[in-house]
Structures are given as structure tokens and as C-alpha cells.
C-alpha positions in Angstrom: -0.1 0.5 0.1 2.0 3.7 -0.5 2.2 5.4 2.1 -0.7 7.6 2.9 -1.3 9.6 6.0 -4.6 8.7 7.0 -5.4 11.0 10.9 -8.3 9.7 12.7 -9.7 12.2 14.7 -12.2 11.4 17.8 -13.9 12.4 20.8 -16.5 12.7 22.8 -19.6 15.2 21.2 -18.5 19.0 21.5 -15.0 18.5 22.1 -14.2 20.4 18.9 -13.8 17.6 16.0 -15.6 20.0 13.7 -13.1 22.8 13.8 -10.2 20.7 13.9 -11.2 18.2 10.6 -11.9 21.7 8.9 -8.2 23.1 10.1 -7.0 19.4 8.1 -9.5 20.5 4.9 -7.4 23.8 4.5 -4.2 22.4 5.5 -5.2 20.3 2.5 -6.1 16.5 3.5 -9.3 14.9 1.9 -11.2 14.5 4.4 -14.2 12.4 5.4 -17.0 12.6 8.0 -18.8 10.0 9.8 -17.6 7.0 7.2 -18.0 3.7 8.9 -14.4 2.8 10.4 -14.8 -1.5 8.5 -15.2 0.9 5.1 -11.6 2.2 6.0 -8.9 -0.2 4.9 -10.6 -0.7 1.6 -11.0 3.0 1.1 -7.6 3.3 2.0 -6.6 0.7 -0.9 -8.5 2.7 -3.6 -6.5 5.8 -2.6 -3.2 3.8 -2.3 -4.5 2.8 -6.4 -5.7 6.5 -7.2 -2.2 7.7 -6.3 -2.6 11.1 -6.5 -4.2 12.1 -2.6 -1.3 11.6 0.1 -3.4 13.2 3.1 -6.7 12.0 4.2 -8.2 12.8 7.7 -11.2 10.6 9.1 -14.0 11.6 11.8 -15.3 8.9 13.6 -17.3 9.0 16.7 -20.6 7.8 18.4 -22.5 8.3 15.1 -20.5 5.0 14.3 -23.0 3.4 16.5 -22.4 -0.6 16.2 -19.2 -0.1 13.7 -17.1 1.4 16.3 -17.2 -1.7 18.5 -15.2 -3.1 15.3 -12.6 0.3 15.7 -10.0 -2.0 17.5 -9.2 -4.5 14.9 -9.9 -1.9 11.8 -6.9 0.1 13.3 -4.8 -2.5 13.9 -5.4 -3.8 10.3 -4.7 -0.5 8.9 -1.5 -0.4 10.4 0.1 -3.9 10.0 -1.4 -3.0 6.4 1.6 -0.1 6.5 -0.7 2.7 6.6 0.4 5.3 8.0 -2.1 6.1 10.7 -2.3 8.0 13.4 -5.1 8.6 16.2 -5.9 12.3 17.3 -8.4 12.1 20.3 -10.0 15.3 21.2 -11.2 15.6 25.2 -12.5 17.9 27.1 -14.0 17.9 30.9 -17.1 17.4 32.0 -17.7 20.8 33.0 -16.5 22.3 29.7 -18.6 19.9 27.5 -21.7 20.8 29.3 -21.4 24.9 29.2 -20.7 24.4 25.5 -24.0 22.3 24.9 -25.9 25.0 26.9 -24.3 28.0 25.4 -25.4 26.0 21.9 -28.9 25.1 23.3 -28.4 21.5 21.7 -29.0 18.5 23.1 -26.4 15.9 23.7 -27.3 12.9 21.1 -27.4 10.1 23.8 -28.9 12.4 26.6 -32.9 11.5 27.9 -33.1 14.6 28.9 -32.4 17.8 28.6 -29.2 17.5 30.9 -26.5 16.8 28.6 -24.1 15.3 31.9 -25.6 11.5 31.5 -25.2 11.6 27.8 -22.0 12.6 28.1 -21.3 10.1 30.5 -22.3 7.8 28.3 -20.5 8.6 25.5 -17.2 8.4 27.1 -18.1 5.3 28.0 -18.5 4.3 24.2 -15.7 5.7 23.1 -13.3 4.8 26.0 -11.8 1.7 24.1 -11.1 4.3 21.2 -9.0 6.8 23.5 -6.9 3.9 24.2 -5.9 3.2 21.0 -5.2 7.1 20.8 -1.7 8.4 19.5 -2.2 11.5 21.2 -4.5 13.0 23.5 -5.7 16.9 22.9 -7.5 18.6 25.6 -9.6 21.2 24.3 -11.0 22.4 27.6 -9.0 26.0 27.6 -9.3 26.0 23.5 -11.4 28.4 22.0 -12.0 27.7 17.9 -9.0 30.0 17.1 -6.7 28.5 19.6 -7.7 24.3 18.3 -7.0 25.5 14.7 -3.6 27.1 15.7 -2.6 23.6 17.2 -4.0 21.4 14.4 -2.2 23.1 12.0 0.8 22.9 14.2 0.9 19.0 14.4 0.0 18.5 10.5 1.7 21.3 8.8 4.7 19.4 8.4 5.5 17.0 5.5 4.6 13.1 5.9 7.3 11.7 7.9 7.2 8.5 9.8 11.1 9.0 11.2 10.7 12.3 13.3 9.0 12.3 17.4 6.9 15.5 18.1 7.6 16.6 21.3 5.6 19.8 22.4 6.6 21.8 25.7 3.3 23.7 27.1 3.7 25.6 29.8 1.1 26.1 32.4 -0.2 27.9 35.7 -1.3 25.3 39.0 -4.1 27.6 39.3 -5.5 26.7 35.5 -5.4 23.8 36.5 -2.9 20.3 35.2 -3.0 19.5 31.1 -4.6 16.3 31.3 -2.8 15.9 27.8 0.8 16.4 29.4 2.8 12.9 28.8 5.2 14.6 31.4 4.6 17.1 34.2 7.5 19.3 36.2 6.8 21.3 38.6 8.9 24.5 39.4 7.5 26.3 41.7 10.9 26.0 43.5 12.3 28.3 40.9 12.4 32.3 42.2 9.2 33.7 41.1 9.1 37.1 39.3 5.9 38.1 40.1 7.1 39.3 43.8 9.1 41.7 41.5 7.5 44.9 41.5 9.1 45.7 38.2 8.9 42.3 36.3 5.5 41.1 38.0 3.3 42.8 34.7 5.3 41.0 32.0 5.9 38.0 30.9 8.7 35.0 30.6 8.7 36.4 26.5 10.4 39.9 28.1 14.0 39.4 28.5 14.3 40.7 31.8 12.0 38.0 33.3 14.1 35.8 31.2 17.3 37.2 32.6 16.0 36.5 36.3 14.9 33.6 36.1 17.8 32.1 34.0 20.4 34.4 36.3 19.8 31.8 39.1 22.0 29.4 39.7 19.3 26.1 40.3 18.1 27.5 36.8 20.6 25.9 35.7 21.3 23.6 37.3 17.9 22.3 36.6 18.0 22.7 32.5 21.2 21.0 32.8 19.9 17.8 34.3 16.1 18.5 32.8 17.6 18.7 29.8 19.4 15.4 30.3 16.3 13.6 31.6 14.4 14.6 27.7 17.6 13.9 25.5 17.2 9.9 27.6 13.8 9.2 26.9 13.1 10.7 23.7 14.8 7.4 21.8 13.5 5.3 24.6 10.1 6.6 23.8 10.4 6.3 20.0 11.8 2.5 20.5 7.8 1.7 22.1 6.6 3.6 19.1 5.0 6.6 19.9 5.2 9.8 17.7 4.1 12.3 20.2 5.4 13.4 23.0 3.8 16.4 25.5 6.0 17.8 28.0 4.2 20.2 30.5 5.8 22.8 32.3 4.3 24.1 35.4 4.7 27.5 37.3 2.1 29.4 39.9 0.2 31.8 36.9 1.9 29.9 34.0 2.9 33.7 33.1 7.2 33.7 33.9 9.2 31.0 35.4 7.3 28.2 33.1 7.2 30.5 29.7 11.5 30.8 30.4 11.7 27.5 30.7 9.6 26.1 28.0 11.3 28.5 25.5 14.8 27.0 27.1 14.4 23.7 26.5 12.7 24.2 23.0 15.6 25.8 21.8 18.1 22.5 23.4 16.3 20.5 22.1 19.0 18.8 19.5 18.2 15.8 17.6 17.6 14.7 14.1 14.8 13.0 15.2 12.6 14.9 17.0 10.0 18.3 15.7 10.1 19.8 19.0 6.5 22.7 19.2 6.1 25.0 22.2 3.0 26.6 23.6 2.3 28.9 26.3 -1.3 28.2 27.4 -2.1 30.8 30.6 0.4 33.3 29.2 -2.6 35.7 28.8 -5.0 34.9 32.0 -4.7 37.2 35.0 
């Protein structure tokens, strides 16, 4: 089978799948929504014979009904056939999903009453096996539609390649919760906090004055050296186990100063032919 990049999008209703598939379409992916999973191998076989399409995206969710039970076997069949398939699972907190359904005044497709929560919980149970196959879980709880589009474009704007691992470095504030899609979480609240310096309080970690304050500490340099060595050690091991994505979350209190500086510094120091580094500052503009 010709090497075709297949991105399968899944996740609960309201998690952002429609926004994500439109972003992939803008990137040139041939997009299919709600195709029965059992037809995917034959579909990919036909595309391989066509020879003109190299990137495909498909949405798989609870609309599949009984077909959803076959997802695991079909997913493994695609991989065994040599198809470059990646499963991206968009997840969102229950509270956020309830709020989104309330704001749009839509009824959850699996809810028997006007309350969406029962449908949300039922849907999570139905998608449990799909999520277990995910190459990457993206937490969309704190994303608006523009931010989600940017994340999708960041992940898939590059050429088709199975030879590199995407390492995403995310700064965040513990005040706003730990990113649920993180593989590794590092708490750096032990570093001196620029927030308590009047001249630096209103700035963020991209400002050179804040960077100098954080990086000028002896403990910061020692931490960056040791944590950088750990990342360099882990990347080949994760890659060996077949992991295409690695998300490292670095947190301080508010996600505006220390974690931003450290993520910027770590991203600049990752030096590996097998890695595509990405960085994102989740909470930098929050107050």
C-alpha cells in the first residue's frame, strides 16, 4: 500500500472535532466525516491505487453506533497494512462540555433528558476503547476555536513523515489546572518567582528582563541541565516504543513567568534529528 498519511479524529460530542477537521481540510487533507470504520481499509486501498492523494483525515465517533465496536481491529489492520495512521483524540472536561451544550442550546445526542451530563458520561464509556488506541490526546478544555485550529495546524502542517517525533513543550499555571494531555509534568515552583518583583510582575516570560531574572539563578541552570539530560535520555526510549508524540508540561503558579522562560529555553536546546520541537504557552495571557 502506498504511504498515505491517515489522521483519525475522535472524541466526545462538543470537543472540537468539526473545527479540527476543517483545519485539516485547509491544510490540504482529503477529509471524510462519519464514514463507517469497517470501510476505512478498503477506502485507503482505493486511494493508494489512485496515487494523487497523500493525506487523509477521517472523523470517528459515536455516530458509528454498532460499527464502533470494530474500531480496534480495523485500526490494527490499517497499521499492519503499512498505512501511516495516527489517532488524535480530542478530550474536554465534563464541565466544559456541559457549558458548551448549554451555550449552543443543543441537546446531547445520547441524552434522554434535557441535561447533557448523562449523555456525556454514556458517550465517554462508548469511546473508552477508541481513546485507548490514541497516539495523542489533545485537551481542548481551555481552547477557543481559533486556538484549536492553530494547534491542529501546528501538528500537521509539515510533510508526511514517520521518522520524527513531535515533542510539544507546554507552559501552564497550576492555578488553572494541569494539562490532561501531558505525558510528563514538571513542577518548577521551586524557582524564584518574578511575580514578587515589582518591576517584573506585569511582564511575562518572553520579556528579556524576566528571562534574565529566571535564568540568572544558579538553581535554574542546574535544573535545565539535569532536566534536559532526562529529556534527551527519554526521547529515544519513547520512540523505540512507537510513540510519535510526546507532550511535556512545565508548570509554575500562574503560567506567565517561570514556566514560559523554561519552556522557551528547553525548546531551544532540544537537538535531535528524530525530534520536531513545538512550544505553547497555555496561560500566558490569563490574569
